[in-house]
Each structure stands twice: as structure tokens, then as C-alpha cells.
N, C-alpha and C positions, 0 to 999 in steps of 0.2 A: 434759647438762643442768647437773650435778653440777661438770665441770671448769669452764665456763663461770661458773657461781656464784661455785666458791670463790675465781674468777680475780680475779672484782670486789668479792667479800668482800676478800682478800687487798690490791689498790690500794688499798680504803676504809679499810684497817686503815694501808698505805705514808704516803695523804695526809694521816691522824689526827697520825700523827709527824711529817710534814713541818710541818704546823702548828704543832704545839705546840713547835715551835724556831725558826720563824721569827719575826726581829725584824722584817723590812720590811713595812709597811702594803700597801703593793701586791701584794707576795707572797703574801702572807696571804689578799686579796681573792680573788685569782687561784686560791689553794687552795680557798678556801670555796667559790667557785662549781662544780670540778672536782669535790669531793667531793660536794656536793648534786646534781651530774648523776649521780655513780657512786651516789647512795644510791638515787635515783629508779630508775634503773636497775635496781638491785637487787629494789628494791619491786615492778616492772613486771614482772621473772621470776617472783618469786616468785606473783604472783597470777595468772601465766599458769601455773604448774606446777601450783597449788591448781584451778585452771580443767579443767586436762586430767585430774583426776582423777575 
């Protein structure tokens, strides 16, 4: 579980970095959508981990 969560968190950080540097509005919207999906996935995994405790 740690590796999967770590990978998702790293992907989130990379998306945030891309979002900060993009100047294309369409690309920014695409990145924001992917970022939102990754953040939701991370939250779901956190809840799943807590439920297992």
C-alpha cells in the first residue's frame, strides 16, 4: 500500500509542477482534471487504509 500511495503522491506533485508552468489554458484544464482525479484516488486509498485498521 505504501508504494502505491507514494507513487500517487509523487504523481500529484508532478502535476502541480506542470500546472504552475503551463501557459496553455486547455493544457491547464486537462492537468487540473487529472490532478483532481489523482487527489480523489489518494483520498479513497487513505479512507480504505483507515478502514482496515
